[in-house]
N, C-alpha and C positions, 0 to 999 in steps of 0.2 A: 803445327803444334796440332793437337784435337783439344776442341773445346768441348766441354760438356755442358749441354742446352741446358738455361734456367728449368728450376721444377718450382718456380712460386705457384703458391695456391691459397687464395685468401681463404680465409673462415667462412661459415656458412653465411655468419652476420654482416660481412664484407662484400658477399659477392652480390653486388647490384650496383647500378650506375651512379649513384647519390653515395653510397659508401664507399665504394671507390676512389670517388675522387677527395674523400676527405685521408686517403692513405698518404699522399703527395699535399706537399706545399709549393707554391709560386719559388722556382727555381732549383725544386731539388734535381736529381739526377737520376733519370730514366735511363736503367741497363738494359739494353738490345743485344741480343743473337740475332742476325738474318740468318737462314741458310740460303748460300749463294751457290747457283748451278750454271754450267756454261760448258760447252763440249763436251760432257762425259764427266766433269770434275766438281765435284760438289765440298763445300767446307762451311763453317758456322764464323761471319764475321761479326765484331764487337762491335759496338757504337753507344755513346751518352748521348743523351737529349735534354736538354732543360726542360723541365715540366712545366706547362701554359694553361691555365684555368681551362677546365674542361676537354681536355687534353683528349685523343681518340686516338687509336693505332693510327689510324690513316693519317692524321698528324703528326704523329711521330716518325713515319715514313718516308711522309713531306719535307719533316725538317733533314732525315738523312739524305734524300736526294739533294737536297739544296745546299748543304753545308760539308757533307763527308763523301758520299759514293753517288756522284752525278750519273753512275752508270748505274745504279740499283735498277732492276726490271719489275715492277707489279702496275696492276689495271684497277681502275678506280673512272667512274664517268660523274653521277649524281652526287654523291657524298652525301644522300640522305636517304637508303635504305630503298630503292626505287629499282636502280638498276641491278645490282646480286652480282655484279662485275670485281668488286673487291673483296670476295671472301677469300680468307686466308685461314693458317691454323695458326691460333696464338696460344703457347702453353699445352700444346697438345687439344686443343678443341677448337673446330670449325666456328669461327665468326665472322660477320661483315666488318673491315674494317672502317668503314666509316660511322660505325654504331659502335664500337667496342672501346669503352674506356680503358687506359693505359692501364698498368700493374707498375709496382718499381721496379719488378724484373719481368722480361719478356722474352720470350724465344718464338721468333714467326716464321713460319713454314709452307712451302705453297700446298694445296689441296692434295690429298690422296689419292689414287686410284686412276691420275690420268697424267698423262705423258707430260714431264716439264720441258717448257720450252726454255725459259733461262729465269734465275730466281724464284720469283713468286708468282710467275706467268706459267697458267700451264694450258696445255691443248686440248680445247672444247669440244674437238672435233668428233670424237666417240659418241658423245653424248646427241650430238648435234646429229649424227646421220641416224643414231637408234632412231631419234623423234619424228625425222622424215620419214624413215620406213614405215613408220602406222600411218601414214598419210592423213596426217591429223585434221581430218575437215569431216563435215556431217556428209551423208548419202540418205536420202529422205527415201522411204519408201511409197510415202505419200506426198502430194502436192503440199507444199506451203500454203497456208489456210488464211494467209491475210493476218496483218497488224490489228490490234496487238495479240499475239499467241500465246494464249493459254498454258502457262506453266506453273506446277505449282510446287511450294514448300520442299515437300515430301518427296518429288521429282529430282530437284534440281540442289538439296541441300550439300551431297557430295562434289558436286559440280560445279558449284559455288566456292567450295573451300578451295580444289583445284585450281579457280582461277586467281588464286591470292598467289600462285608461286613466282618470285622472280628469278628464277632460274640460277640462281645462286651457285649453286651444286657443291653446299655446304653437306648437305644428305648423303650425295653420293660421294663423296669423301670419308664420312664416317661409318657408310655400310660396312660391316664387316664380312657378309658374305662376296662383294663385290673383290676385295682383298683375298681372297680364294684363288683366283685367279682363274684358271682354264679346268676347276674341278666344278663348276658350275656354269651356266649360262644365263644368269641372272641380271636382267637389265637395270637393276639398280633403283631407288625409290625415285631418282629425277626424274628419267624419261616415262616412269609409271606416273609421277602425277600429271604429267603434260598428254601422256594417252588418256587417262581419266577426263579430261575435260570433253572427249568425243564419245569415250564408248560408255561413260554414265548417263549419257547424256539421250533424255528418252527419244528425242527427233532423230537419231542416227538411226538407220534401218538395219535390220537384223543380220541379212546377209554381211553386210560392212563389220557388223561387231565379232560375228561368229568366225570369219576369215582373218581378222586382225589379231583377235585374242587367242587362234590356234598358233601362233610363232611365238608367245611369250614363255617365260619360264618362272611366274611369279610363284609357284609355290616351292622356290629355292629359297624366299624370304623366310626366315627363321620369328619375325615377330619380336626382334628385339628392343625395338621403339628407339635405336641410337638417331635414325633420321628424325625423329619429331622432337629430339633433347636438343636439337642443333638448329632446327628449320627457325631463321630470324623472324619468319611470316607467322608461326606459331600454326601451321598446318596439320592437325589430325592426320599423321600419311598414312600410318599403318590401321586405325581404325577406320577412318573416313573415305580412303583411298585405295590400299591394299586390300583390305578385308572384303569391300566389295567387288573390286575387282575380282578375287577367289572367287568368289560367289557365281559372279557371270563366267566362268571359267568352267565353274563346277557344272554351270546349268548347259552350256553349250558344247563341252569337249570334257564330258567324266572320265575318260578314261585318263586324261591331263590330272584329274584331283583325288586318285586313286585312295590315295593314302589319306586323305581328307575326307572322304564319304566313307571309307569303314569306320574310319574313328568315331564320325557320327554315328554312324548304324550301331555300333559296340554300346556306345553310352545308351542310347534310346533303348538298347533291349537287356542290359545288363545294371544301368545306373552306377557303374563305375569304369573305367578302361581296362581292357586286359591288354599285357604288352605281349603275350604268346599269339593269343588270336591275333592282335594288330599286325605281327611279323607276317604270319603266315597267310594271312588273306591277302596281305599286300605283296611278298615276296614269294610265295606259294613253299611247297614241302620241297624245293632247292635249298631252302634256307639251312634245312636238315643236315646237308650234307658240308657246310662249312663247321665241321667238328668242333674244333677250336675255337670259334666266334660261341659256337652254341655251350660250351664247357662251361667261358668266360661269363655269359650271361646267367647259366646256372648260378655260376658262384658265387657271383655278384648280385644274386634277387633281382634281376632286371627281369626276369620270368619265373613263372610258376606254373609247370604245365598241371599239377594238381588243382591247382583254383582253376584254372581254364576248364579241366573237365566235371569239378563236379562245385565250384564256386555258384550258388543262389544267386538271382536279380537282386539288386536292393530294393526299398519300397520308392527311391526315390525316380527309378526306373520311367514311371508311368510318368512323374512331372516333367521329366527329361526329354522321354517322348514326345509330349505334348510341346513344349519349349521348339524342340526340333522340328517338329509339322509346322508352328505358328511361323516360325524363322523362314522357312522354306516359301512359305506361302507370300 
């Protein structure tokens, strides 16, 4: 029998730990569907769990394992938002089972974008191999100056945010670009947060930084902020991790940042973005040979050759140029 996953969504006023605990009274039944898989076969199994005070998703899973399904596979270790091992998807959103309050109806699934070993347990090997390939340690150009080593807040602010990562992989599961499969070679937000711990550290040698950044595909990130939405440590992954890494890649390997650098130069010169010029300067005149695509872009108003040829720079161009020069410095 096919079971339709629950789609219970609390209202905005109910979506907090305190408010969620008012949705249920002691002894109320929490209806749970768990996605179970083993040997390639998957199905949703239904359970009913009596609500207890301040019940978390992890408490519900523990109840199921103790009373109904002793063979249920899931991970947890600390139970206190420190180890990150209990991350799952609850009603379509990545959460830490040890920190998320239960809802009257829940569908619990394993994280996406990773191989499933069994039930809610995923294989973290792709992530761990990627992080290990970065050789995540410092290689100094200059000898250690001694203790205490002077480090400014400005130099270390992004690194300090990255160090808050608990490797729960929630952001990796939420990333839509990874879900595209082989269409990109994007590392994903979780490996990049680990990478930032050394790549954004001013003590790391320039040669080590350059060689490591050469191997990453960071410009496949679309800045959708899905990773930040689900991060239990509230790390500003896009603004404080990925964007500074993009800046470093643009400095060390400008050929990888062609689209971003052309975008900036157009804004600095014109004060507005010209899609026609952006396409021609990033893809060359070979883009014109795809006649069907060109016609589609023209009909949808995505490009405007007349504006490209005769459009004037806006007054804001000078201010934009000053801002870009300041940002580069």
